[in-house]
TORGUFI-662546 format. One record per residue: residue number from 1; residue in three letters; chain; x, y, z of N, C-alpha, C in turn. Coordinates in nm, 4 decimals. Example, Ala and Ser with C-alpha at 12.3 -4.5 7.8 and 13.67 -1.06 7.14 Angstrom:
<rs>
R   num   residuo   cadena        n_u        n_v        n_w       ca_u       ca_v       ca_w        c_u        c_v        c_w
R     1       ALA        A     1.3190    -0.5690     0.7800     1.2300    -0.4500     0.7800     1.3200    -0.3300     0.7800
R     2       SER        A     1.2850    -0.2250     0.7080     1.3670    -0.1060     0.7140     1.2900     0.0030     0.7870
</rs>
This chain:
<rs>
R   num   residuo   cadena        n_u        n_v        n_w       ca_u       ca_v       ca_w        c_u        c_v        c_w
R     1       MET        A     3.5063    11.7752    -5.8928     3.4449    11.6472    -5.9222     3.4883    11.5410    -5.8229
R     2       MET        A     3.6149    11.5457    -5.7848     3.6683    11.4479    -5.6894     3.5955    11.4607    -5.5564
R     3       GLN        A     3.5778    11.5881    -5.5112     3.5117    11.6110    -5.3830     3.3657    11.5672    -5.3882
R     4       LYS        A     3.3018    11.5944    -5.5023     3.1611    11.5579    -5.5169     3.1427    11.4073    -5.5124
R     5       ASN        A     3.2298    11.3348    -5.5829     3.2227    11.1891    -5.5838     3.2523    11.1323    -5.4463
R     6       SER        A     3.3499    11.1966    -5.3780     3.3865    11.1500    -5.2444     3.2696    11.1656    -5.1479
R     7       ALA        A     3.1999    11.2797    -5.1573     3.0844    11.3036    -5.0695     2.9737    11.2048    -5.0972
R     8       ALA        A     2.9523    11.1755    -5.2263     2.8479    11.0797    -5.2630     2.8808    10.9411    -5.2115
R     9       ALA        A     3.0106    10.9041    -5.2203     3.0522    10.7730    -5.1705     3.0347    10.7633    -5.0207
R    10       SER        A     3.0659    10.8746    -4.9501     3.0504    10.8760    -4.8041     2.9047    10.8609    -4.7646
R    11       THR        A     2.8157    10.9315    -4.8386     2.6713    10.9219    -4.8103     2.6202    10.7813    -4.8327
R    12       ALA        A     2.6656    10.7177    -4.9426     2.6239    10.5812    -4.9734     2.6723    10.4848    -4.8672
R    13       SER        A     2.7957    10.5075    -4.8185     2.8523    10.4210    -4.7147     2.7730    10.4319    -4.5855
R    14       THR        A     2.7349    10.5572    -4.5507     2.6569    10.5794    -4.4285     2.5200    10.5131    -4.4390
R    15       ALA        A     2.4568    10.5254    -4.5548     2.3250    10.4643    -4.5749     2.3333    10.3136    -4.5652
R    16       ALA        A     2.4410    10.2554    -4.6215     2.4580    10.1105    -4.6156     2.4777    10.0643    -4.4733
R    17       ALA        A     2.5549    10.1424    -4.3960     2.5802    10.1048    -4.2558     2.4531    10.1104    -4.1741
R    18       SER        A     2.3691    10.2145    -4.1997     2.2457    10.2292    -4.1216     2.1445    10.1207    -4.1538
R    19       SER        A     2.1595    10.0567    -4.2722     2.0649     9.9530    -4.3107     2.1070     9.8149    -4.2623
R    20       GLU        A     2.2265     9.8061    -4.2033     2.2736     9.6782    -4.1530     2.1887     9.6358    -4.0330
R    21       PRO        A     2.1613     9.5069    -4.0182     2.0787     9.4614    -3.9059     2.1481     9.4843    -3.7723
R    22       ALA        A     2.0684     9.5121    -3.6691     2.1230     9.5344    -3.5354     2.1736     9.4034    -3.4766
R    23       ASP        A     2.2639     9.4149    -3.3814     2.3128     9.2974    -3.3101     2.1955     9.2370    -3.2332
R    24       PRO        A     2.1552     9.1143    -3.2628     2.0365     9.0567    -3.1962     2.0551     9.0369    -3.0465
R    25       LYS        A     2.1795     9.0416    -2.9985     2.2045     9.0222    -2.8556     2.2163     9.1537    -2.7796
R    26       ASP        A     2.2169     9.2648    -2.8500     2.2369     9.3955    -2.7873     2.1023     9.4637    -2.7634
R    27       PRO        A     2.0571     9.4730    -2.6393     1.9254     9.5341    -2.6134     1.9228     9.6843    -2.6377
R    28       ASN        A     2.0409     9.7479    -2.6407     2.0466     9.8918    -2.6633     2.0383     9.9289    -2.8111
R    29       ALA        A     2.0505     9.8294    -2.8977     2.0387     9.8528    -3.0419     1.8921     9.8433    -3.0827
R    30       TRP        A     1.8600     9.9016    -3.1974     1.7220     9.9001    -3.2431     1.6803     9.7606    -3.2882
R    31       HIS        A     1.5569     9.7224    -3.2530     1.4984     9.5952    -3.2949     1.3582     9.6221    -3.3490
R    32       ASP        A     1.2990     9.5208    -3.4084     1.1619     9.5360    -3.4557     1.0726     9.5809    -3.3401
R    33       PRO        A     0.9746     9.6678    -3.3654     0.8874     9.7159    -3.2579     0.8245     9.6014    -3.1804
R    34       GLY        A     0.8203     9.6148    -3.0487     0.7600     9.5117    -2.9661     0.8160     9.5129    -2.8256
R    35       ILE        A     0.7787     9.4119    -2.7484     0.8245     9.3934    -2.6108     0.9130     9.2700    -2.6072
R    36       TYR        A     1.0306     9.2842    -2.5465     1.1280     9.1753    -2.5409     1.1695     9.1482    -2.3967
R    37       ILE        A     1.1967     9.0216    -2.3671     1.2573     8.9832    -2.2395     1.4070     8.9691    -2.2611
R    38       HIS        A     1.4845     9.0258    -2.1696     1.6307     9.0068    -2.1707     1.6629     8.9190    -2.0504
R    39       ALA        A     1.6826     8.7898    -2.0751     1.6950     8.6927    -1.9661     1.8158     8.6030    -1.9858
R    40       SER        A     1.8656     8.5509    -1.8749     1.9799     8.4600    -1.8773     1.9327     8.3159    -1.8902
R    41       ASN        A     2.0036     8.2392    -1.9710     1.9751     8.0956    -1.9819     2.0783     8.0134    -1.9062
R    42       GLY        A     2.1530     8.0802    -1.8175     2.2559     8.0132    -1.7396     2.3956     8.0391    -1.7903
R    43       ARG        A     2.4066     8.0755    -1.9183     2.5379     8.1012    -1.9769     2.5493     8.2445    -2.0285
R    44       GLU        A     2.4470     8.2917    -2.0929     2.4465     8.4265    -2.1480     2.3051     8.4797    -2.1496
R    45       LYS        A     2.2939     8.6110    -2.1666     2.1614     8.6720    -2.1746     2.1182     8.6847    -2.3199
R    46       LYS        A     1.9895     8.6591    -2.3424     1.9335     8.6687    -2.4758     1.8073     8.7544    -2.4747
R    47       LEU        A     1.7804     8.8148    -2.5903     1.6561     8.8887    -2.6092     1.5525     8.7963    -2.6719
R    48       ILE        A     1.4359     8.7897    -2.6101     1.3282     8.7059    -2.6606     1.2052     8.7937    -2.6805
R    49       MET        A     1.1535     8.7959    -2.8015     1.0365     8.8793    -2.8297     0.9090     8.8126    -2.7788
R    50       LEU        A     0.8224     8.8911    -2.7155     0.6937     8.8408    -2.6696     0.5910     8.8601    -2.7807
R    51       GLU        A     0.5379     8.7514    -2.8295     0.4341     8.7595    -2.9324     0.2994     8.7904    -2.8658
R    52       PRO        A     0.2148     8.8678    -2.9317     0.0836     8.8980    -2.8728    -0.0028     8.7728    -2.8607
R    53       THR        A    -0.0752     8.7635    -2.7508    -0.1653     8.6510    -2.7250    -0.3074     8.7029    -2.7119
R    54       VAL        A    -0.4001     8.6373    -2.7766    -0.5406     8.6789    -2.7721    -0.6040     8.6374    -2.6397
R    55       TYR        A    -0.6788     8.7276    -2.5809    -0.7570     8.6939    -2.4621    -0.9029     8.7284    -2.4883
R    56       SER        A    -0.9891     8.6693    -2.4098    -1.1315     8.7015    -2.4174    -1.1745     8.7618    -2.2854
R    57       GLN        A    -1.2868     8.8301    -2.2864    -1.3353     8.8915    -2.1639    -1.4257     8.7942    -2.0891
R    58       GLY        A    -1.4265     8.8093    -1.9595    -1.5145     8.7268    -1.8775    -1.5613     8.8045    -1.7569
R    59       LYS        A    -1.6874     8.7884    -1.7210    -1.7422     8.8543    -1.6029    -1.7323     8.7564    -1.4871
R    60       SER        A    -1.6711     8.8014    -1.3778    -1.6503     8.7082    -1.2670    -1.6547     8.7814    -1.1343
R    61       GLY        A    -1.7346     8.7322    -1.0440    -1.7384     8.7860    -0.9099    -1.8284     8.9087    -0.8977
R    62       GLY        A    -1.9157     8.9083    -0.7993    -1.9964     9.0248    -0.7696    -2.1312     9.0303    -0.8376
R    63       GLN        A    -2.1658     8.9300    -0.9219    -2.2927     8.9373    -0.9928    -2.4118     8.9355    -0.8975
R    64       PHE        A    -2.4066     8.8446    -0.8005    -2.5186     8.8337    -0.7065    -2.5306     8.9606    -0.6225
R    65       ALA        A    -2.4161     9.0079    -0.5727    -2.4185     9.1297    -0.4907    -2.4663     9.2478    -0.5725
R    66       SER        A    -2.4258     9.2530    -0.6989    -2.4681     9.3621    -0.7860    -2.6185     9.3583    -0.8072
R    67       ALA        A    -2.6718     9.2373    -0.8300    -2.8154     9.2239    -0.8522    -2.8935     9.2628    -0.7267
R    68       MET        A    -2.8464     9.2190    -0.6105    -2.9153     9.2467    -0.4858    -2.9065     9.3937    -0.4457
R    69       SER        A    -2.8036     9.4636    -0.4939    -2.7868     9.6044    -0.4576    -2.8302     9.6970    -0.5711
R    70       TYR        A    -2.9035     9.6401    -0.6687    -2.9518     9.7173    -0.7829    -2.8375     9.7858    -0.8585
R    71       GLY        A    -2.7291     9.7142    -0.8729    -2.6186     9.7642    -0.9537    -2.5171     9.8491    -0.8811
R    72       ILE        A    -2.5340     9.8656    -0.7494    -2.4382     9.9483    -0.6745    -2.3069     9.8729    -0.6524
R    73       ALA        A    -2.3171     9.7462    -0.6148    -2.1958     9.6661    -0.5947    -2.1260     9.6445    -0.7288
R    74       LYS        A    -1.9944     9.6378    -0.7239    -1.9167     9.6265    -0.8470    -1.9036     9.4825    -0.8949
R    75       VAL        A    -1.9019     9.4687    -1.0272    -1.8779     9.3400    -1.0914    -1.7389     9.3451    -1.1527
R    76       LYS        A    -1.6623     9.2380    -1.1369    -1.5272     9.2329    -1.1923    -1.5291     9.1750    -1.3334
R    77       TRP        A    -1.4469     9.2328    -1.4199    -1.4283     9.1814    -1.5544    -1.2851     9.1305    -1.5658
R    78       LYS        A    -1.2718     9.0131    -1.6262    -1.1404     8.9501    -1.6333    -1.0957     8.9255    -1.7761
R    79       ALA        A    -0.9634     8.9303    -1.7949    -0.9024     8.8861    -1.9200    -0.8721     8.7380    -1.9026
R    80       VAL        A    -0.9219     8.6561    -1.9937    -0.9053     8.5111    -1.9840    -0.8274     8.4612    -2.1055
R    81       VAL        A    -0.7192     8.3878    -2.0790    -0.6342     8.3340    -2.1853    -0.6401     8.1819    -2.1818
R    82       ARG        A    -0.6577     8.1218    -2.2972    -0.6577     7.9759    -2.3045    -0.5179     7.9217    -2.2732
R    83       ASN        A    -0.5151     7.8006    -2.2223    -0.3922     7.7306    -2.1840    -0.3391     7.7859    -2.0518
R    84       ALA        A    -0.2875     7.6967    -1.9711    -0.2420     7.7336    -1.8374    -0.1042     7.7975    -1.8373
R    85       HIS        A    -0.0299     7.7832    -1.9478     0.1073     7.8338    -1.9507     0.1373     7.9064    -2.0813
R    86       ALA        A     0.2230     8.0071    -2.0725     0.2631     8.0834    -2.1899     0.3658     8.0054    -2.2716
R    87       ASN        A     0.3778     8.0411    -2.3982     0.4768     7.9756    -2.4843     0.6190     8.0168    -2.4495
R    88       VAL        A     0.6374     8.1443    -2.4110     0.7707     8.1928    -2.3740     0.7942     8.1634    -2.2267
R    89       LYS        A     0.8988     8.0851    -2.1997     0.9315     8.0456    -2.0625     1.0758     8.0838    -2.0325
R    90       ILE        A     1.0977     8.1431    -1.9152     1.2321     8.1785    -1.8732     1.2558     8.1262    -1.7318
R    91       GLY        A     1.3830     8.1135    -1.6959     1.4175     8.0686    -1.5618     1.4941     8.1736    -1.4848
R    92       ASP        A     1.4810     8.2992    -1.5287     1.5569     8.4096    -1.4697     1.4616     8.5054    -1.3986
R    93       PRO        A     1.4554     8.5017    -1.2650     1.3627     8.5893    -1.1920     1.4017     8.7365    -1.1960
R    94       GLN        A     1.5239     8.7665    -1.2400     1.5700     8.9051    -1.2469     1.5799     8.9538    -1.3918
R    95       ALA        A     1.5030     8.8917    -1.4775     1.5009     8.9335    -1.6183     1.4550     9.0785    -1.6295
R    96       THR        A     1.5049     9.1468    -1.7300     1.4598     9.2823    -1.7600     1.3842     9.2806    -1.8928
R    97       PHE        A     1.3195     9.3904    -1.9233     1.2371     9.3973    -2.0431     1.2734     9.5218    -2.1231
R    98       TYR        A     1.2599     9.5101    -2.2537     1.2888     9.6228    -2.3419     1.1696     9.6462    -2.4343
R    99       PHE        A     1.1266     9.7716    -2.4401     1.0162     9.8120    -2.5261     1.0752     9.8917    -2.6429
R   100       TYR        A     1.0425     9.8496    -2.7633     1.0884     9.9199    -2.8826     0.9654     9.9776    -2.9534
R   101       PHE        A     0.9538    10.1090    -2.9502     0.8388    10.1767    -3.0094     0.8744    10.2311    -3.1473
R   102       GLU        A     0.7791    10.2197    -3.2384     0.7972    10.2729    -3.3728     0.7715    10.4233    -3.3693
R   103       GLU        A     0.8752    10.5036    -3.3891     0.8636    10.6484    -3.3785     0.7758    10.7095    -3.4880
R   104       LYS        A     0.7614    10.6407    -3.6013     0.6848    10.6963    -3.7125     0.5346    10.6853    -3.6905
R   105       GLY        A     0.4926    10.5946    -3.6007     0.3510    10.5691    -3.5831     0.2993    10.6149    -3.4492
R   106       ALA        A     0.1861    10.5562    -3.4100     0.1187    10.5971    -3.2872     0.1730    10.5252    -3.1649
R   107       GLY        A     0.2713    10.4378    -3.1831     0.3266    10.3670    -3.0691     0.3321    10.2190    -3.0948
R   108       LEU        A     0.4529    10.1614    -3.0866     0.4755    10.0195    -3.1117     0.4216     9.9779    -3.2485
R   109       SER        A     0.4025    10.0729    -3.3369     0.3784    10.0599    -3.4808     0.2480     9.9956    -3.5261
R   110       HIS        A     0.1883     9.9074    -3.4478     0.0690     9.8369    -3.4944    -0.0443     9.8475    -3.3918
R   111       PRO        A    -0.1700     9.8417    -3.4366    -0.2831     9.8485    -3.3440    -0.2798     9.7410    -3.2370
R   112       GLN        A    -0.2130     9.6268    -3.2638    -0.2096     9.5187    -3.1662    -0.1383     9.5596    -3.0376
R   113       PHE        A    -0.0609     9.6690    -3.0427     0.0081     9.7158    -2.9233    -0.0722     9.8216    -2.8496
R   114       GLY        A    -0.1926     9.8499    -2.8983    -0.2807     9.9414    -2.8275    -0.2552    10.0885    -2.8546
R   115       GLY        A    -0.1679    10.1212    -2.9508    -0.1415    10.2609    -2.9813    -0.0686    10.3337    -2.8707
R   116       THR        A     0.0041    10.2632    -2.7858     0.0754    10.3250    -2.6746     0.2121    10.3739    -2.7203
R   117       SER        A     0.2744    10.4589    -2.6390     0.4039    10.5152    -2.6759     0.5036    10.5182    -2.5615
R   118       THR        A     0.4689    10.4581    -2.4480     0.5578    10.4527    -2.3328     0.5211    10.3335    -2.2452
R   119       PRO        A     0.6170    10.2708    -2.1769     0.5844    10.1599    -2.0859     0.4909    10.2012    -1.9731
R   120       ASN        A     0.4831    10.3326    -1.9466     0.3961    10.3808    -1.8406     0.2491    10.3553    -1.8713
R   121       GLU        A     0.2181    10.3216    -1.9968     0.0813    10.2909    -2.0368     0.0526    10.1412    -2.0322
R   122       PHE        A     0.1449    10.0651    -1.9764     0.1267     9.9209    -1.9616     0.1230     9.8835    -1.8142
R   123       THR        A     0.0610     9.7707    -1.7857     0.0590     9.7136    -1.6513     0.1197     9.5740    -1.6584
R   124       LEU        A     0.2052     9.5421    -1.5629     0.2617     9.4077    -1.5531     0.1790     9.3309    -1.4496
R   125       LEU        A     0.1191     9.2207    -1.4929     0.0260     9.1462    -1.4079     0.0680     9.0003    -1.3921
R   126       LYS        A     0.0333     8.9442    -1.2778     0.0516     8.8007    -1.2564    -0.0843     8.7338    -1.2686
R   127       PHE        A    -0.0893     8.6291    -1.3497    -0.2146     8.5577    -1.3729    -0.2529     8.4691    -1.2543
R   128       ASP        A    -0.3830     8.4483    -1.2436    -0.4382     8.3431    -1.1589    -0.4541     8.2226    -1.2508
R   129       VAL        A    -0.3790     8.1167    -1.2244    -0.3752     8.0016    -1.3158    -0.4831     7.8999    -1.2800
R   130       LYS        A    -0.5605     7.8630    -1.3811    -0.6611     7.7591    -1.3669    -0.6119     7.6323    -1.4357
R   131       LYS        A    -0.6971     7.5320    -1.4432    -0.6577     7.4039    -1.5022    -0.6161     7.4166    -1.6476
R   132       ASP        A    -0.6932     7.4894    -1.7259    -0.6625     7.5028    -1.8678    -0.6720     7.6472    -1.9162
R   133       SER        A    -0.6521     7.7428    -1.8249    -0.6582     7.8834    -1.8632    -0.5845     7.9696    -1.7608
R   134       ARG        A    -0.5672     8.0956    -1.7971    -0.5115     8.1965    -1.7066    -0.6047     8.3171    -1.7092
R   135       GLU        A    -0.6193     8.3841    -1.5954    -0.7081     8.5001    -1.5923    -0.6588     8.6042    -1.4934
R   136       THR        A    -0.6969     8.7293    -1.5204    -0.6604     8.8386    -1.4302    -0.7654     8.9483    -1.4410
R   137       THR        A    -0.7982     9.0120    -1.3304    -0.8978     9.1192    -1.3290    -0.8410     9.2445    -1.3943
R   138       VAL        A    -0.9164     9.3030    -1.4861    -0.8703     9.4235    -1.5541    -0.9691     9.5390    -1.5450
R   139       MET        A    -1.0899     9.5124    -1.4930    -1.1878     9.6197    -1.4865    -1.2955     9.5880    -1.3842
R   140       LYS        A    -1.3499     9.6941    -1.3241    -1.4600     9.6792    -1.2306    -1.5686     9.7787    -1.2709
R   141       ALA        A    -1.6945     9.7358    -1.2644    -1.8034     9.8227    -1.3087    -1.9261     9.8055    -1.2201
R   142       ASN        A    -2.0052     9.9141    -1.2096    -2.1354     9.9066    -1.1446    -2.2306    10.0010    -1.2168
R   143       ALA        A    -2.3467    10.0260    -1.1595    -2.4482    10.1067    -1.2260    -2.4043    10.2508    -1.2481
R   144       PHE        A    -2.3043    10.2956    -1.1739    -2.2606    10.4346    -1.1830    -2.1423    10.4532    -1.2774
R   145       GLY        A    -2.0958    10.3438    -1.3365    -1.9841    10.3565    -1.4292    -1.8829    10.2464    -1.4095
R   146       SER        A    -1.7738    10.2562    -1.4835    -1.6705    10.1548    -1.4763    -1.5349    10.2199    -1.4557
R   147       SER        A    -1.4412    10.1424    -1.4075    -1.3051    10.1908    -1.3890    -1.2087    10.0779    -1.4168
R   148       SER        A    -1.1088    10.1067    -1.4995    -1.0076    10.0049    -1.5245    -0.9223     9.9929    -1.3994
R   149       GLY        A    -0.8769     9.8756    -1.3718    -0.7961     9.8552    -1.2532    -0.7799     9.7088    -1.2239
R   150       THR        A    -0.6679     9.6726    -1.1675    -0.6379     9.5339    -1.1386    -0.6370     9.5111    -0.9888
R   151       ASP        A    -0.6426     9.3844    -0.9501    -0.6283     9.3518    -0.8096    -0.4850     9.3822    -0.7669
R   152       ASP        A    -0.4707     9.4407    -0.6486    -0.3377     9.4779    -0.6014    -0.2423     9.3591    -0.5963
R   153       LYS        A    -0.2935     9.2432    -0.5595    -0.2069     9.1265    -0.5470    -0.1537     9.0780    -0.6813
R   154       ALA        A    -0.2189     9.1149    -0.7899    -0.1764     9.0722    -0.9234    -0.0860     9.1749    -0.9906
R   155       ASN        A    -0.0880     9.2975    -0.9418    -0.0118     9.4057    -1.0044     0.1344     9.3999    -0.9618
R   156       ILE        A     0.2256     9.3945    -1.0595     0.3683     9.3873    -1.0316     0.4308     9.5241    -1.0595
R   157       PRO        A     0.4773     9.5954    -0.9566     0.5361     9.7287    -0.9782     0.6660     9.7190    -1.0588
R   158       PHE        A     0.6879     9.8181    -1.1438     0.8131     9.8211    -1.2188     0.8567     9.9653    -1.2427
R   159       THR        A     0.9829     9.9819    -1.2768     1.0369    10.1116    -1.3139     1.0823    10.1046    -1.4588
R   160       PHE        A     1.0975    10.2207    -1.5220     1.1479    10.2200    -1.6589     1.2343    10.3423    -1.6835
R   161       GLU        A     1.3232    10.3299    -1.7793     1.4077    10.4416    -1.8194     1.4179    10.4464    -1.9715
R   162       LYS        A     1.4215    10.5658    -2.0242     1.4331    10.5846    -2.1683     1.5804    10.5827    -2.2055
R   163       LEU        A     1.6202    10.4855    -2.2882     1.7593    10.4729    -2.3283     1.7901    10.5558    -2.4520
R   164       LYS        A     1.6986    10.5523    -2.5471     1.7099    10.6264    -2.6725     1.5687    10.6573    -2.7192
R   165       PRO        A     1.5520    10.7434    -2.8179     1.4161    10.7638    -2.8707     1.3548    10.6318    -2.9167
R   166       GLY        A     1.2451    10.5944    -2.8555     1.1760    10.4712    -2.8930     1.2219    10.3465    -2.8213
R   167       ILE        A     1.3266    10.3560    -2.7350     1.3777    10.2377    -2.6657     1.3724    10.2611    -2.5149
R   168       TYR        A     1.3025    10.1718    -2.4428     1.2902    10.1820    -2.2981     1.3326    10.0513    -2.2318
R   169       LYS        A     1.3968    10.0645    -2.1166     1.4309     9.9486    -2.0347     1.3343     9.9429    -1.9173
R   170       VAL        A     1.2732     9.8267    -1.8945     1.1748     9.8084    -1.7870     1.2264     9.7044    -1.6894
R   171       THR        A     1.2209     9.7367    -1.5595     1.2725     9.6471    -1.4557     1.1701     9.6323    -1.3447
R   172       ALA        A     1.1351     9.5089    -1.3117     1.0450     9.4850    -1.1981     1.1150     9.5286    -1.0699
R   173       LYS        A     1.0387     9.5824    -0.9743     1.0988     9.6325    -0.8513     1.1475     9.5216    -0.7595
R   174       ALA        A     1.1045     9.3991    -0.7843     1.1485     9.2835    -0.7055     1.1602     9.1640    -0.8001
R   175       PRO        A     1.2458     9.0665    -0.7654     1.2574     8.9472    -0.8508     1.1210     8.8822    -0.8716
R   176       LEU        A     1.0995     8.8310    -0.9906     0.9702     8.7704    -1.0248     0.9630     8.6273    -0.9717
R   177       ALA        A     0.8609     8.5995    -0.8933     0.8403     8.4639    -0.8426     0.7920     8.3750    -0.9565
R   178       ALA        A     0.8056     8.2452    -0.9395     0.7575     8.1518    -1.0411     0.6089     8.1742    -1.0643
R   179       GLY        A     0.5692     8.1757    -1.1912     0.4290     8.1971    -1.2230     0.4094     8.2452    -1.3649
R   180       GLU        A     0.2859     8.2828    -1.3959     0.2472     8.3298    -1.5287     0.2219     8.4799    -1.5229
R   181       TYR        A     0.2760     8.5528    -1.6211     0.2687     8.6988    -1.6213     0.2274     8.7514    -1.7584
R   182       CYS        A     0.1925     8.8803    -1.7607     0.1665     8.9452    -1.8893     0.1802     9.0958    -1.8761
R   183       PHE        A     0.2096     9.1601    -1.9891     0.1998     9.3051    -2.0013     0.0687     9.3358    -2.0714
R   184       LEU        A    -0.0082     9.4266    -2.0131    -0.1381     9.4636    -2.0676    -0.1402     9.6136    -2.0897
R   185       GLY        A    -0.1742     9.6568    -2.2118    -0.1758     9.7988    -2.2439    -0.2991     9.8689    -2.1927
R   186       ALA        A    -0.2846     9.9990    -2.1638    -0.3970    10.0769    -2.1107    -0.5074    10.0946    -2.2120
R   187       GLY        A    -0.4774    10.0798    -2.3399    -0.5764    10.1050    -2.4442    -0.6838     9.9999    -2.4557
R   188       ILE        A    -0.6794     9.8930    -2.3735    -0.7761     9.7845    -2.3896    -0.9034     9.8069    -2.3097
R   189       GLY        A    -0.9114     9.9133    -2.2318    -1.0262     9.9308    -2.1431    -1.1607     9.9210    -2.2109
R   190       GLY        A    -1.1709     9.9731    -2.3349    -1.2980     9.9720    -2.4046    -1.3506     9.8332    -2.4323
R   191       ALA        A    -1.2601     9.7344    -2.4383    -1.3032     9.5979    -2.4675    -1.3836     9.5392    -2.3528
R   192       PHE        A    -1.3751     9.6017    -2.2345    -1.4452     9.5475    -2.1188    -1.5651     9.6325    -2.0786
R   193       ALA        A    -1.6029     9.7256    -2.1625    -1.7237     9.8020    -2.1345    -1.8446     9.7097    -2.1443
R   194       PRO        A    -1.9498     9.7367    -2.0675    -2.0686     9.6518    -2.0743    -2.1184     9.6363    -2.2173
R   195       GLY        A    -2.1405     9.5128    -2.2582    -2.1881     9.4858    -2.3920    -2.0793     9.4606    -2.4936
R   196       ALA        A    -1.9527     9.4891    -2.4601    -1.8428     9.4655    -2.5539    -1.8223     9.3163    -2.5703
R   197       ALA        A    -1.7847     9.2751    -2.6891    -1.7718     9.1321    -2.7148    -1.6438     9.0965    -2.7890
R   198       GLN        A    -1.5537     9.1960    -2.8131    -1.4362     9.1640    -2.8902    -1.3259     9.1053    -2.8036
R   199       ALA        A    -1.2336     9.0355    -2.8692    -1.1153     8.9874    -2.8002    -1.0056     9.0905    -2.8181
R   200       ASN        A    -0.9056     9.0869    -2.7345    -0.7931     9.1777    -2.7455    -0.6651     9.1005    -2.7229
R   201       ARG        A    -0.5538     9.1743    -2.7100    -0.4247     9.1079    -2.7035    -0.3419     9.1559    -2.5858
R   202       LEU        A    -0.2625     9.0661    -2.5327    -0.1665     9.0967    -2.4280    -0.0365     9.0248    -2.4617
R   203       PHE        A     0.0660     9.0450    -2.3790     0.1984     8.9880    -2.4056     0.2403     8.9052    -2.2839
R   204       ASP        A     0.2344     8.7744    -2.2974     0.2497     8.6858    -2.1822     0.3817     8.6100    -2.1809
R   205       PHE        A     0.4199     8.5644    -2.0609     0.5403     8.4847    -2.0439     0.5331     8.4109    -1.9106
R   206       SER        A     0.6168     8.3087    -1.8953     0.6222     8.2297    -1.7733     0.7591     8.2436    -1.7076
R   207       VAL        A     0.7606     8.2431    -1.5758     0.8852     8.2347    -1.4989     0.8837     8.1003    -1.4293
R   208       GLU        A     0.9846     8.0184    -1.4565     0.9875     7.8832    -1.3999     1.0922     7.8708    -1.2907
</rs>
């Protein structure tokens, strides 16, 4: 009886420990599913969660050429976000990013993350900033079909490593210049098919 009670107490203790909240400053510990920036504020590094931002689709560039070439020339489709600046702002050009995926689901736990399961299914992009909006090319199409793809100048190369099941560290290959950026999942391509009218989500931030 003593051994049985002892084992039960040990199991209860382990369960209680596993239910304790993770250290909010430790990027290697588990956090709510999502994308986080690990950036310095001058004194210490903090984890900041990127909230999803709604964008709308816009057709830009190539319409005249497409019409004149009977659809052979490509038309660009853009993701357009209201407001010229993101809500999350950092001053650390060497910030790193952490992706926490929900292992029980299809990836990052909710449809808003595009059902992805690895950072390799995301693209890091730099926005073209307008007066009251931000935009970036995400798709090109012509009469023969469409292909997802961004302008090379907007695409920011990065590397990633798997730290634990469901936890990845993402690092840009070069320090981030001042500007507006976002992570865009590969699963959004359908939103830019001809005739599509829905909005989708991306994860944006500013480097100041």
